[in-house]
C-alpha positions in Angstrom: 10.0 8.8 21.6 13.8 9.9 20.0 15.8 7.8 18.0 19.2 7.3 18.8 22.2 6.3 15.7 25.7 5.2 17.3 28.8 6.1 15.5 31.0 3.0 15.3 34.4 2.4 16.3 35.9 5.6 14.5 34.2 7.8 17.3 37.0 6.9 20.3 38.5 4.1 22.1 39.3 3.8 25.5 42.0 1.5 27.0 42.0 -0.3 23.3 38.2 -0.3 23.0 36.0 0.9 20.9 34.1 3.4 22.9 30.5 4.3 21.0 29.1 7.6 20.7 25.2 8.1 20.9 23.5 10.8 18.7 19.6 11.2 19.9 17.4 13.0 17.7 14.0 14.1 19.1 12.5 15.3 15.9 11.9 15.4 12.4 11.3 18.6 11.0 9.7 18.4 6.9 10.4 22.0 5.0 8.3 22.9 2.5 9.5 25.5 -0.2 6.7 27.2 -2.0 7.5 30.0 -4.6 9.0 33.1 -3.2 6.4 35.5 -1.6 4.1 32.9 -1.3 4.7 31.7 2.1 2.3 33.9 3.8 -1.0 32.7 1.8 0.9 28.5 2.2 0.5 28.9 5.9 -3.3 31.0 5.3 -4.1 27.7 3.0 -2.7 25.3 5.6 -4.5 26.8 8.2 -7.8 27.0 6.6 -7.0 23.4 4.7 -5.8 21.4 7.6 -6.4 23.8 10.9 -2.6 24.3 11.4 -1.1 26.5 14.2 1.6 29.3 12.8 4.1 28.7 16.0 7.1 30.6 14.9 8.4 33.1 11.7 11.5 33.8 11.0 12.5 36.8 8.3 15.3 37.3 6.6 17.2 40.5 8.3 17.8 42.3 5.5 14.9 43.3 3.1 15.6 42.2 -1.0 16.2 45.7 -3.1 13.7 44.8 -5.4 10.6 43.4 -2.4 8.7 45.7 -0.3 8.6 42.8 2.3 11.3 41.1 3.9 12.7 37.6 3.0 10.4 35.2 4.7 13.0 32.3 5.4 10.2 30.3 7.1 7.2 29.7 9.1 6.8 27.1 11.3 3.4 25.2 11.5 2.3 22.7 14.2 -0.2 20.3 12.9 -0.9 17.3 15.5 2.2 16.4 17.5 4.2 17.3 14.3 6.1 20.5 13.0 6.7 21.5 9.5 8.4 24.7 8.5 7.0 26.6 5.0 10.3 28.5 3.4 10.1 31.1 0.4 12.3 29.9 -2.4 15.4 32.0 -2.9 19.3 32.1 -4.5 20.2 31.6 -0.9 17.8 29.2 -0.1 18.2 25.5 1.1 15.5 24.4 -1.5 16.7 21.7 -3.5 16.5 22.5 -7.6 13.1 21.6 -8.8 12.6 18.1 -10.1 9.8 16.5 -11.2 8.8 13.0 -8.7 10.9 14.4 -5.6 8.7 11.6 -4.0 7.2 14.0 -0.9 4.1 12.9 0.3 3.3 14.0 3.5 0.9 12.0 5.3 -2.2 12.9 7.9 -4.1 10.1 9.9 -7.4 11.1 10.5 -10.5 9.0 11.5 -12.9 11.0 8.8 -11.2 11.3 5.8 -13.9 12.5 3.2 -14.4 15.6 5.4 -10.4 16.2 5.9 -10.5 16.0 1.7 -13.8 18.5 1.4 -12.1 20.8 3.9 -8.5 20.9 1.8 -10.5 21.1 -1.1 -12.8 24.0 -0.3 -9.7 25.6 1.0 -8.1 25.6 -2.5 -6.7 22.1 -2.6 -7.4 19.5 -6.1 -8.4 16.3 -4.7 -6.9 13.2 -6.4 -8.2 9.7 -8.0 -10.7 8.2 -5.4 -10.5 6.9 -1.3 -8.8 3.6 -1.7 -9.6 1.1 0.8 -8.2 -2.4 2.4 -5.1 -4.4 0.7 -5.0 -1.4 -2.3 -4.7 1.2 0.2 -1.0 2.6 1.4 -1.5 1.9 5.3 -4.1 -1.0 5.6 -6.7 1.3 6.3 -8.8 3.7 3.9 -6.5 6.8 2.0 -7.2 9.3 -0.1 -5.2 12.2 -1.7 -5.5 15.6 -2.2 -2.4 18.5 -3.8 -2.4 22.0 -2.2 -2.1 25.0 -4.3 1.8 24.8 -3.8 2.4 21.5 -5.1 2.5 19.2 -2.3 0.8 15.9 -2.1 -0.7 15.3 1.1 -1.9 11.8 1.5 -5.0 11.2 4.2 -5.6 8.4 5.7 -7.3 6.3 8.7 -4.9 4.4 11.1 -3.8 1.3 9.7 -5.8 -1.7 12.2 -3.0 -3.0 14.5 -2.2 -7.1 13.3 -1.6 -9.2 15.4 1.2 -11.7 15.5 4.8 -11.2 13.9 5.6 -8.3 11.7 8.5 -8.7 9.4 11.0 -6.4 8.6 
């Protein structure tokens, strides 16, 4: 499903009336930055831990003088119907400066949280805390967390039970 954002009256005018311009977004692609030259390792980890499929790889056309391998700008991985970009941090990357508490958590849904967490831990992730249930869980279902070797926290949850009635915004 695409999301549309409408620009206000500044978008243009026709016969004195404002014409709104609509922008349609077709995807959201989070980008995860890992330590330089670790993208291949990270992709291998995500394949093992979460069963991702690598669909594309983009390398910098010029090799760095101090590196044998070309700089990997990004690897595009597919997880379910979602796409995530994994990139090396470099001097010229778009990575924000490292900060504690960036607030990034990637959420995955599955019916078998225990198996998903065990698979991720066997691949090299670290389980964080216990599996939460009910009101204490973020999504109203069950949720557990793992931190991967690259510092990304993954919340693994069951789909939330659908509630009937009005939902407040």
